[in-house]
C-alpha positions in Angstrom: -15.6 -56.0 117.1 -15.6 -53.9 120.3 -13.4 -51.0 120.9 -9.7 -51.8 120.2 -8.8 -51.9 123.9 -11.2 -54.7 124.3 -10.2 -56.8 121.3 -8.7 -60.3 122.1 -5.2 -60.4 120.7 -3.6 -63.6 119.8 0.0 -64.0 119.7 1.9 -66.9 118.0 5.7 -67.2 118.6 7.3 -66.1 122.1 10.9 -66.2 121.3 13.8 -63.7 122.1 11.6 -60.7 120.8 8.0 -62.0 120.8 8.1 -62.6 124.6 9.0 -59.0 125.3 6.5 -57.6 122.9 3.7 -59.5 124.6 4.9 -58.3 128.0 4.4 -54.7 126.7 1.0 -55.5 125.6 -0.1 -57.2 128.9 1.3 -54.1 130.8 -1.0 -51.9 128.6 -4.0 -53.8 129.7 -4.6 -56.0 126.6 -6.1 -59.3 126.7 -3.6 -61.8 125.2 -4.0 -65.4 124.0 -0.6 -67.0 123.4 0.6 -70.2 121.6 4.1 -71.3 120.8 5.5 -74.6 119.8 7.6 -74.9 123.0 5.1 -74.3 125.7 7.6 -73.6 128.4 8.6 -70.4 126.4 5.2 -69.0 127.4 5.3 -69.9 131.1 6.3 -66.2 132.3 3.8 -64.7 130.1 1.0 -66.9 131.5 2.2 -65.7 135.0 1.7 -62.3 133.9 -1.7 -62.7 132.7 -1.5 -64.2 129.2 -4.0 -67.1 128.4 -2.5 -70.1 126.9 -4.1 -71.8 123.9 -3.2 -75.5 122.9 -3.1 -75.0 119.2 -3.2 -72.4 116.3 -6.8 -73.3 115.7 -8.0 -72.5 119.2 -6.1 -69.4 119.4 -7.7 -68.1 116.1 -11.0 -69.0 117.2 -10.6 -66.8 120.5 -8.8 -63.8 118.9 -9.9 -60.7 117.1 -6.5 -59.5 116.1 -3.6 -62.2 115.6 0.1 -61.4 115.5 2.6 -63.9 114.3 6.4 -64.0 114.9 7.9 -67.3 113.9 11.1 -68.3 112.4 11.0 -69.2 108.8 8.7 -68.7 105.7 7.9 -72.4 106.0 6.7 -71.7 109.5 4.6 -68.9 108.4 3.0 -71.1 105.6 2.1 -73.8 108.1 0.7 -71.2 110.6 -1.5 -69.4 108.0 -2.3 -72.2 105.4 -2.3 -75.4 107.5 -5.4 -77.5 108.0 -5.5 -76.1 111.5 -4.0 -72.7 110.6 -5.3 -69.2 110.9 -6.9 -68.7 107.6 -8.9 -71.9 107.7 -10.4 -70.9 111.2 -10.5 -67.0 111.4 -13.9 -65.3 111.5 -14.7 -62.8 109.2 -13.2 -59.4 110.1 -10.2 -60.9 111.8 -7.0 -58.9 111.5 -3.7 -60.9 110.8 -0.3 -59.2 111.3 2.8 -61.2 110.4 5.9 -59.9 112.2 8.1 -62.5 110.8 10.8 -61.6 108.3 9.5 -63.6 105.4 8.9 -63.7 101.6 7.2 -60.8 100.0 5.4 -63.2 97.6 4.1 -65.3 100.7 2.8 -61.9 102.2 1.0 -61.2 99.1 -0.5 -64.7 99.1 -1.7 -64.5 102.6 -3.3 -61.1 102.0 -5.0 -62.4 98.9 -6.6 -65.5 101.0 -7.6 -63.2 103.7 -9.4 -60.8 101.5 -11.4 -63.9 100.1 -12.4 -64.7 103.8 -13.3 -60.9 104.4 -10.6 -60.6 106.8 -7.5 -58.2 106.8 -3.8 -59.3 106.5 -0.7 -57.2 107.1 3.1 -57.8 106.7 4.7 -55.9 109.5 8.5 -57.1 109.9 10.3 -55.4 112.7 13.9 -54.4 113.4 15.6 -53.4 116.6 16.4 -56.7 118.2 15.8 -57.7 121.9 16.6 -54.3 123.1 13.9 -52.7 120.9 11.4 -55.3 121.7 11.8 -54.7 125.5 11.8 -51.0 125.3 9.1 -50.6 122.6 11.4 -48.9 120.3 11.2 -51.2 117.3 11.1 -50.0 113.8 8.0 -51.6 112.3 7.7 -51.7 108.4 4.1 -52.2 107.3 2.6 -53.4 104.1 -0.9 -53.9 103.3 -4.1 -51.8 102.8 -4.1 -48.5 104.6 -7.4 -48.7 106.7 -6.4 -51.9 108.5 -2.9 -50.2 109.5 -4.8 -47.2 110.9 -7.2 -49.4 112.9 -4.4 -51.4 114.6 -1.9 -48.5 114.8 -2.4 -48.1 118.6 -1.2 -51.6 119.2 1.8 -51.0 116.9 2.5 -48.0 118.9 3.0 -49.9 121.9 5.6 -52.1 120.0 7.6 -49.7 118.3 8.6 -46.0 118.0 9.1 -45.9 114.4 6.2 -47.1 112.4 5.9 -46.5 108.6 3.4 -47.6 106.2 5.3 -48.7 103.2 2.5 -49.5 100.7 0.5 -52.6 99.5 0.9 -56.2 100.5 4.7 -57.4 100.5 5.9 -53.8 100.8 6.9 -54.4 104.5 8.9 -57.4 103.7 10.7 -55.5 100.7 11.5 -52.9 103.3 12.8 -55.3 105.9 15.0 -56.9 102.9 16.5 -53.4 102.4 17.2 -53.2 106.3 19.0 -56.5 106.2 20.9 -55.7 103.4 22.3 -52.6 105.0 23.1 -54.5 108.1 24.7 -57.3 106.4 27.6 -55.2 105.0 27.5 -52.9 108.2 28.2 -56.0 110.4 31.3 -56.9 108.2 32.7 -53.3 108.6 31.9 -53.3 112.4 33.8 -56.6 112.8 36.6 -55.5 110.7 37.0 -52.2 112.6 37.2 -54.1 116.0 39.8 -56.6 114.9 41.8 -53.9 113.3 41.8 -51.8 116.5 42.6 -54.8 118.6 45.6 -55.6 116.3 47.0 -52.0 116.7 47.1 -52.4 120.4 44.2 -49.9 121.0 41.5 -50.3 123.7 38.4 -51.4 121.9 36.1 -49.5 124.4 37.7 -46.2 123.9 37.8 -46.6 120.0 34.3 -47.3 120.3 33.7 -44.2 122.2 35.3 -42.1 119.4 33.9 -43.7 116.3 30.2 -44.3 117.4 29.4 -40.7 117.7 30.9 -39.8 114.2 30.3 -40.6 110.6 30.9 -44.4 111.3 27.9 -44.5 113.9 25.3 -47.0 113.4 23.0 -49.1 115.5 25.1 -52.2 115.1 28.1 -50.4 116.3 26.6 -48.8 119.3 24.5 -51.9 120.5 26.4 -54.9 119.3 30.1 -54.0 119.6 29.8 -53.6 123.4 28.7 -57.1 123.6 31.5 -58.3 121.5 33.9 -56.5 123.9 32.4 -58.2 126.6 32.4 -61.6 125.0 28.7 -61.8 125.0 27.5 -63.5 121.9 23.9 -64.2 123.2 21.3 -63.6 120.6 19.4 -60.5 120.3 18.8 -61.9 116.8 20.0 -65.4 115.7 22.8 -65.9 113.2 20.5 -68.7 111.5 17.7 -66.2 111.3 20.0 -63.7 109.7 21.1 -66.2 107.2 17.4 -67.1 106.3 16.8 -63.4 105.7 19.9 -62.7 103.5 18.8 -65.8 101.5 15.3 -64.3 101.1 16.9 -61.0 100.0 19.3 -62.7 97.7 16.4 -64.6 95.8 14.2 -61.5 95.8 17.1 -59.4 94.2 17.7 -62.0 91.6 14.1 -61.8 90.5 14.6 -58.1 90.0 17.9 -58.9 88.0 20.0 -57.3 90.7 23.4 -58.3 91.7 24.3 -57.5 95.4 28.0 -58.6 95.9 28.2 -57.3 99.4 25.2 -59.1 100.5 26.5 -62.4 99.0 29.7 -61.9 100.7 28.2 -61.3 104.0 26.1 -64.4 103.6 29.2 -66.5 102.8 30.9 -65.2 106.1 27.8 -66.1 108.1 27.3 -69.4 106.6 30.9 -70.1 107.6 30.4 -69.2 111.3 27.1 -71.1 111.4 29.0 -74.1 110.3 31.5 -73.4 112.9 28.8 -73.7 115.8 27.5 -70.1 116.0 24.0 -70.6 114.3 22.3 -69.9 117.6 24.4 -67.0 118.6 23.7 -63.4 118.0 24.7 -61.7 114.7 27.7 -60.0 116.6 29.3 -63.4 116.4 30.6 -62.5 112.9 33.6 -61.1 114.7 34.6 -64.7 115.4 35.2 -65.2 111.7 37.8 -62.6 111.9 39.2 -63.7 115.4 39.7 -67.2 113.9 
């Protein structure tokens, strides 16, 4: 493979976050092939210089480094292990980086198969939402062998500001589960604080100004509460995807014989607002559960 700057990057999945991440790579001068199941989601990227590929197979053959950011573990399974998937058509020495929040066991399975084909696979889920994707300030949690991580580090550095190698295959996903567990209970606290302030007759904006800089401060409080106050429930991260993540975390915890009651309660509340029509809203829509 030529120098990293000359490497052909393949990108599968150009949703809320993926689109902004590809835009950052294009601005840095990388050649990027893109594929997504809904072609119209790639239109703006193509106008900005990305090259459209009709399917995963073609994208794989035309790329040296492939990033995937799809919705669910079942999508990851199809993209990597399908008849026309990455692992079936990747050339020796291809780098595969899955940014999807997925199952640690699936990440290990992908890595094992990649090694058999003398290629490299990393699990590298991200956190930071649409804002982090646009600004290049994502937290990227990487699992896999250290040398491939070092090789693609300059690309990761375009996408995130907090990049940490966590350990072997699956370690990135385990770290992301820890992240989601922390967020789950935090979102309940953020929503309850806001509804309490309103019931007390306070101005939510001034309350936020006071508490976001104190011990209660958190990313969710600073970035999502202002959206709730404005009535903005547009997704930086979908409710339906957060429910998927919590399900993975609960299943993973059960394998380790852990009981996480806070996480289970958060999932119950998110399941309820999803059933009430907020599956495609942002995670800040949990506020609607309390609003009634």
